[in-house]
C-alpha positions as CSV (number, residue, x, y, z in Angstrom):
1,X,0.0,-0.3,-0.2
2,X,1.5,3.3,-1.0
3,X,1.9,6.1,1.2
4,X,-1.0,8.3,0.1
5,X,-3.2,5.7,0.3
6,X,-2.5,5.2,4.1
7,X,-2.9,8.4,4.8
8,X,-6.1,8.8,3.0
9,X,-7.0,5.6,5.2
10,X,-5.9,7.7,8.4
11,X,-8.0,10.3,8.1
12,X,-11.2,8.8,6.9
13,X,-10.5,6.8,10.6
14,X,-10.1,9.7,12.5
15,X,-13.1,11.9,10.9
16,X,-15.6,9.0,11.2
17,X,-14.2,6.9,14.2
18,X,-13.3,3.2,14.6
19,X,-16.3,0.6,13.2
20,X,-18.2,-1.2,15.6
21,X,-16.4,-3.8,17.5
22,X,-13.4,-2.3,16.9
23,X,-10.7,-3.6,19.7
24,X,-7.9,-0.8,20.4
25,X,-6.5,-1.4,23.0
26,X,-9.9,-1.9,25.5
27,X,-10.8,-4.7,26.0
28,X,-14.6,-5.8,24.6
29,X,-17.3,-8.0,26.0
30,X,-20.4,-9.0,24.4
31,X,-23.0,-10.1,26.9
32,X,-26.3,-11.8,26.4
33,X,-29.0,-12.7,29.0
34,X,-30.9,-15.7,29.3
35,X,-29.9,-18.7,27.3
36,X,-32.4,-21.7,27.4
37,X,-31.7,-24.0,24.7
38,X,-34.7,-26.5,25.5
39,X,-38.4,-26.4,26.0
40,X,-40.6,-25.7,22.8
41,X,-37.1,-24.6,20.9
42,X,-36.5,-27.9,20.9
43,X,-38.6,-29.1,17.9
44,X,-36.8,-26.5,15.8
45,X,-33.2,-28.0,16.7
46,X,-33.9,-31.1,15.6
47,X,-35.4,-29.1,12.5
48,X,-33.1,-26.4,11.4
49,X,-30.1,-27.8,13.6
50,X,-28.2,-26.9,16.7
51,X,-26.7,-23.1,14.9
52,X,-29.8,-22.0,14.0
53,X,-31.2,-20.2,16.8
54,X,-27.5,-18.2,16.9
55,X,-27.2,-18.0,13.3
56,X,-29.3,-14.2,13.3
57,X,-26.9,-12.4,15.3
58,X,-24.0,-14.1,14.4
59,X,-22.1,-11.2,13.4
60,X,-22.7,-9.1,16.2
61,X,-21.6,-12.1,18.7
62,X,-18.5,-12.2,17.0
63,X,-17.4,-8.8,17.6
64,X,-15.2,-8.2,20.8
65,X,-12.7,-10.2,22.6
66,X,-15.1,-12.3,25.2
67,X,-18.6,-13.4,24.3
68,X,-20.6,-14.2,28.1
69,X,-24.2,-15.6,28.3
70,X,-26.4,-17.2,31.0
71,X,-26.9,-20.5,30.0
72,X,-30.2,-21.7,31.9
73,X,-30.5,-25.3,31.6
74,X,-28.4,-27.9,32.6
75,X,-27.0,-30.0,29.4
76,X,-27.6,-33.4,30.5
77,X,-29.5,-36.4,29.2
78,X,-29.8,-37.7,32.6
79,X,-30.4,-37.2,36.4
80,X,-33.3,-36.7,39.2
81,X,-35.4,-34.1,38.1
82,X,-36.1,-31.8,40.9
83,X,-40.1,-31.7,41.7
84,X,-40.2,-28.6,43.8
85,X,-41.0,-26.5,40.8
86,X,-43.4,-25.5,37.9
87,X,-40.7,-25.3,35.2
88,X,-37.7,-27.5,35.1
89,X,-35.4,-28.3,31.5
90,X,-33.0,-29.6,29.9
91,X,-30.7,-29.7,26.8
92,X,-28.7,-32.0,25.0
93,X,-25.3,-32.0,25.8
94,X,-23.8,-31.4,22.0
95,X,-25.8,-27.9,22.6
96,X,-22.0,-27.2,24.0
97,X,-20.4,-27.0,20.8
98,X,-22.9,-25.1,18.8
99,X,-22.6,-22.4,21.8
100,X,-18.6,-22.4,21.0
101,X,-19.4,-22.3,17.5
102,X,-21.3,-19.0,18.2
103,X,-18.5,-17.3,20.1
104,X,-19.0,-18.0,23.4
105,X,-16.3,-17.8,25.6
106,X,-18.0,-18.1,29.0
107,X,-21.0,-19.0,30.7
108,X,-22.5,-18.3,34.0
109,X,-24.4,-21.0,35.4
110,X,-26.0,-19.7,38.7
111,X,-29.4,-19.5,38.1
112,X,-32.5,-21.1,38.9
113,X,-32.6,-23.7,36.5
114,X,-28.7,-25.4,36.5
115,X,-29.9,-28.1,39.3
116,X,-33.4,-28.9,37.3
117,X,-32.3,-32.5,37.3
118,X,-29.8,-32.5,40.1
119,X,-26.0,-32.9,40.5
120,X,-25.7,-35.2,37.7
121,X,-27.0,-32.7,35.2
122,X,-24.1,-30.2,36.6
123,X,-21.6,-32.8,36.5
124,X,-23.0,-33.1,32.9
125,X,-23.2,-29.5,32.1
126,X,-19.4,-29.1,33.2
127,X,-18.1,-32.0,31.4
128,X,-19.9,-30.6,27.9
129,X,-18.9,-27.4,28.5
130,X,-15.4,-28.3,29.3
131,X,-15.2,-30.6,26.3
132,X,-15.9,-27.2,24.2
133,X,-13.1,-25.4,25.7
134,X,-16.2,-23.2,27.4
135,X,-14.7,-21.1,30.2
136,X,-18.0,-21.5,33.0
137,X,-18.6,-19.9,37.0
138,X,-21.8,-20.3,39.1
139,X,-22.1,-23.3,39.4
140,X,-20.1,-26.4,40.7
141,X,-19.8,-30.2,41.6
142,X,-19.7,-28.3,45.7
143,X,-19.3,-24.8,46.6
144,X,-16.1,-24.3,46.4
145,X,-16.2,-24.7,42.5
146,X,-19.3,-23.0,42.2
147,X,-17.6,-19.9,43.8
148,X,-14.2,-20.4,41.7
149,X,-14.0,-17.5,38.7
150,X,-13.3,-18.1,35.0
151,X,-10.0,-16.9,34.0
152,X,-9.7,-15.0,30.6
153,X,-6.6,-13.7,29.1
154,X,-6.5,-11.1,26.0
155,X,-3.7,-9.8,25.1
156,X,-2.0,-11.1,28.0
157,X,-4.5,-9.3,30.3
158,X,-6.5,-11.0,32.6
159,X,-10.3,-11.1,33.2
160,X,-12.3,-12.6,35.7
161,X,-15.9,-13.8,36.0
162,X,-17.7,-14.4,38.9
163,X,-21.5,-15.9,39.0
164,X,-24.0,-15.9,41.7
165,X,-27.6,-16.8,42.2
166,X,-30.4,-15.0,44.2
167,X,-33.4,-16.9,43.3
168,X,-34.6,-19.3,44.8
169,X,-35.2,-22.4,45.2
170,X,-32.8,-22.7,48.1
171,X,-31.8,-26.0,47.5
172,X,-30.2,-25.6,44.2
173,X,-27.3,-23.9,46.4
174,X,-24.2,-25.4,46.4
175,X,-22.8,-26.3,49.6
176,X,-19.9,-28.0,51.2
177,X,-19.8,-31.6,49.1
178,X,-23.2,-31.0,47.8
179,X,-23.7,-29.7,44.5
180,X,-25.4,-26.2,43.2
181,X,-24.7,-22.5,41.9
182,X,-23.2,-20.2,44.0
183,X,-25.7,-18.4,46.8
184,X,-25.3,-14.5,45.9
185,X,-24.3,-14.3,50.2
186,X,-22.5,-10.2,50.2
187,X,-19.8,-11.3,52.6
188,X,-18.8,-14.1,50.0
189,X,-18.7,-12.2,46.9
190,X,-16.9,-9.7,48.3
191,X,-14.2,-11.8,49.3
192,X,-14.4,-13.4,46.2
193,X,-13.9,-10.5,44.3
194,X,-11.4,-9.3,46.6
195,X,-9.9,-12.5,46.2
196,X,-9.6,-12.6,42.4
197,X,-8.9,-8.7,42.1
198,X,-5.4,-9.3,43.1
199,X,-4.4,-11.7,40.0
200,X,-6.7,-10.8,37.5
201,X,-7.0,-6.7,35.9
202,X,-10.7,-7.0,35.0
203,X,-13.5,-8.8,37.2
204,X,-17.0,-9.2,36.0
205,X,-19.5,-9.9,38.0
206,X,-23.1,-11.7,37.1
207,X,-26.2,-11.7,39.3
208,X,-28.9,-13.7,38.3
209,X,-31.8,-12.0,40.6
210,X,-34.7,-9.7,40.5
211,X,-38.2,-10.4,39.7
212,X,-39.5,-11.9,36.1
213,X,-41.2,-9.4,34.0
214,X,-40.4,-6.5,36.1
215,X,-39.2,-3.2,34.6
216,X,-37.2,-2.0,37.6
217,X,-34.8,-4.2,40.0
218,X,-35.6,-3.8,43.7
219,X,-33.3,-2.2,46.1
220,X,-31.8,-4.9,47.2
221,X,-30.7,-5.6,43.8
222,X,-29.1,-2.0,43.4
223,X,-27.0,-2.0,46.9
224,X,-25.8,-5.5,46.3
225,X,-24.8,-4.5,42.7
226,X,-22.7,-1.0,44.8
227,X,-21.1,-3.6,47.1
228,X,-19.6,-5.7,44.3
229,X,-18.1,-2.3,43.2
230,X,-17.0,-1.5,46.0
231,X,-15.4,-4.6,46.7
232,X,-13.2,-3.9,43.3
233,X,-16.1,-5.3,40.0
234,X,-15.5,-3.6,37.0
235,X,-18.8,-4.7,35.7
236,X,-21.9,-6.5,36.6
237,X,-24.1,-8.2,34.4
238,X,-27.8,-9.3,35.3
239,X,-30.4,-11.3,34.1
240,X,-33.5,-13.8,35.3
241,X,-36.5,-11.0,34.7
242,X,-36.5,-12.4,31.2
243,X,-36.9,-8.6,30.3
244,X,-34.9,-6.0,29.0
245,X,-33.5,-2.9,32.6
246,X,-32.0,-0.3,33.2
247,X,-28.6,0.4,33.2
248,X,-26.5,2.5,36.1
249,X,-22.7,3.6,36.4
250,X,-21.9,4.1,39.4
251,X,-18.0,4.9,40.7
252,X,-17.3,4.8,36.9
253,X,-18.6,1.0,36.5
254,X,-21.4,-0.3,34.2
255,X,-24.3,-2.0,36.0
256,X,-26.9,-3.9,33.7
257,X,-30.0,-4.8,35.6
258,X,-31.0,-7.0,32.9
259,X,-30.4,-8.4,29.8
260,X,-33.4,-10.0,28.9
261,X,-33.4,-13.2,27.2
262,X,-31.6,-14.5,24.0
263,X,-32.4,-17.6,22.5
264,X,-34.7,-19.0,24.7
265,X,-37.1,-22.0,24.2
266,X,-40.6,-19.7,25.6
267,X,-43.3,-18.5,23.4
268,X,-44.2,-15.6,25.9
269,X,-44.9,-12.4,24.5
270,X,-44.1,-10.5,27.2
271,X,-40.5,-11.1,26.6
272,X,-40.5,-9.5,23.2
273,X,-37.2,-7.0,22.5
274,X,-34.1,-7.3,24.4
275,X,-30.2,-6.5,23.5
276,X,-27.0,-6.8,22.7
277,X,-24.4,-5.3,25.1
278,X,-20.7,-4.7,24.2
279,X,-18.3,-3.4,26.6
280,X,-14.9,-2.3,26.4
281,X,-13.0,-2.1,28.9
282,X,-10.0,0.3,28.8
283,X,-8.3,1.1,31.7
284,X,-10.6,3.1,34.3
285,X,-12.6,3.9,31.1
286,X,-15.5,2.2,30.3
287,X,-17.6,2.3,27.0
288,X,-21.5,0.3,26.7
289,X,-22.7,0.0,23.1
290,X,-26.2,-1.3,23.1
291,X,-27.7,-3.7,19.8
292,X,-31.4,-4.3,20.0
293,X,-33.0,-7.7,19.7
294,X,-36.2,-9.5,18.2
295,X,-36.7,-11.6,20.9
296,X,-40.4,-12.4,20.2
297,X,-40.6,-16.0,19.5
298,X,-43.7,-16.0,17.4
299,X,-41.9,-13.5,14.9
300,X,-38.3,-15.2,15.0
301,X,-39.0,-18.7,15.9
302,X,-36.4,-19.2,18.6
303,X,-34.1,-17.2,16.4
304,X,-33.3,-13.5,17.7
305,X,-32.8,-10.7,14.7
306,X,-30.7,-7.8,14.9
307,X,-33.0,-4.5,15.0
308,X,-32.4,-1.5,13.1
309,X,-34.1,1.8,12.4
310,X,-36.9,2.8,13.6
311,X,-37.4,-0.5,15.1
312,X,-34.4,0.0,16.8
313,X,-35.1,3.5,18.0
314,X,-38.5,2.2,19.4
315,X,-35.7,-0.1,21.8
316,X,-34.1,2.6,22.6
317,X,-36.9,4.1,23.7
318,X,-38.2,2.2,26.1
319,X,-34.8,1.7,27.4
320,X,-33.9,5.2,28.1
321,X,-37.4,5.3,30.1
322,X,-35.6,2.4,32.4
323,X,-32.4,3.8,32.6
324,X,-34.0,7.6,33.9
325,X,-34.3,6.6,37.7
326,X,-30.2,5.9,37.1
327,X,-29.7,9.5,35.4
328,X,-28.5,7.0,32.6
329,X,-29.5,7.5,28.8
330,X,-28.7,6.0,25.6
331,X,-28.0,7.6,22.3
332,X,-27.4,8.0,19.1
333,X,-23.6,8.5,17.3
334,X,-22.1,7.6,14.2
335,X,-24.4,4.6,13.5
336,X,-24.1,3.7,16.8
337,X,-26.7,3.6,20.5
338,X,-23.8,4.1,23.1
339,X,-24.4,5.2,27.2
340,X,-23.7,8.6,27.6
341,X,-21.2,8.5,30.9
342,X,-23.5,10.1,33.7
343,X,-22.4,7.8,36.6
344,X,-24.8,9.1,39.5
345,X,-23.2,11.1,42.4
346,X,-22.6,9.2,45.5
347,X,-25.5,9.8,47.7
348,X,-28.2,10.6,44.7
349,X,-30.9,7.2,44.5
350,X,-33.1,8.1,41.9
351,X,-34.0,11.0,39.6
352,X,-36.6,13.2,41.0
353,X,-38.2,14.2,37.9
354,X,-40.0,10.8,37.9
355,X,-41.8,10.6,41.0
356,X,-43.7,7.4,39.5
357,X,-40.5,5.3,39.2
358,X,-39.3,6.4,42.6
359,X,-42.4,5.5,44.0
360,X,-41.9,2.3,42.4
361,X,-38.8,1.2,43.4
362,X,-39.4,2.2,47.0
363,X,-42.7,0.1,47.3
364,X,-40.8,-3.3,46.1
365,X,-39.8,-5.7,48.1
366,X,-36.3,-6.6,49.6
367,X,-36.2,-10.0,49.3
368,X,-35.0,-11.9,46.9
369,X,-36.9,-13.3,43.8
370,X,-40.3,-12.0,45.5
371,X,-42.8,-13.5,43.1
372,X,-41.0,-15.8,41.3
373,X,-42.3,-18.3,38.4
374,X,-39.1,-20.5,38.5
375,X,-39.4,-20.1,34.6
């Protein structure tokens, strides 16, 4: 390439900026919400193959350095089915290879379906993910393994992932010599973050929490997220409500309270729109890009698709209403939806300009997963 062309390309890059998903010096984490490759999606797997559900978003999933999601079904064909709740799921172990082909680097397992088929289901899930070379965090054959971090190295820098469940049933929590998920106990969370912080440049914490279909997080979620950041976490990723919730920046760190559904084997019409979040961690600086997606399965048939133009704008308008209590806002710039850097000053709770939102937040119970349908 001759010198004039190089100069022209450099000038265009400076004028228009780096393309979406460009890495630069920062580490780019692409995050999606709940992945449940079971239930009604099983027939789609049979007719269209295990890769089909991820094909509609494949270009976006492959941008970045790390792709993370919450796997909300054990990968097993055996185990004792838990009878204490209505909805129980499991997916074929071969789904692990499809998740790998889709680009997933790490999956969180701390949720209210990980133990649907008992300890054998958990063990098979770990085996399947290890076989597919996908890192995992949040569940194990005992409490020690459930609390263990997943460490990924990107261009010489270490990124640690921790995952915790704050949902019922309590029987799913791991214990000494007992398989299960990592329970989101405050003391354990801070201890784990402090420990992994010693060997990792960045710490990402995943929480399965809140109430299904709720528009806003409960007060305990906000307290938990802030405490995790105070302990040293750099990014908080939330899921379980099945719908998107707002994004907060606290002390310069991002809290995505709910990423909503991704590939999820349910025909519920309540979960219609969702998002892919792309977070760039660059020292003390963070940027968050949002890619709106359609997850209404009556329309997309278990194959989420990216929404652009007016339909994408509608999702961002909805998300901005959910972000209002946290003084944050998503704006369009250079063809991308990005989060403005409006960290809430310490001591300021919620926007006083939205009394209805403040009232609804203040009235929500502090107990985890009140009203859970275990879905």
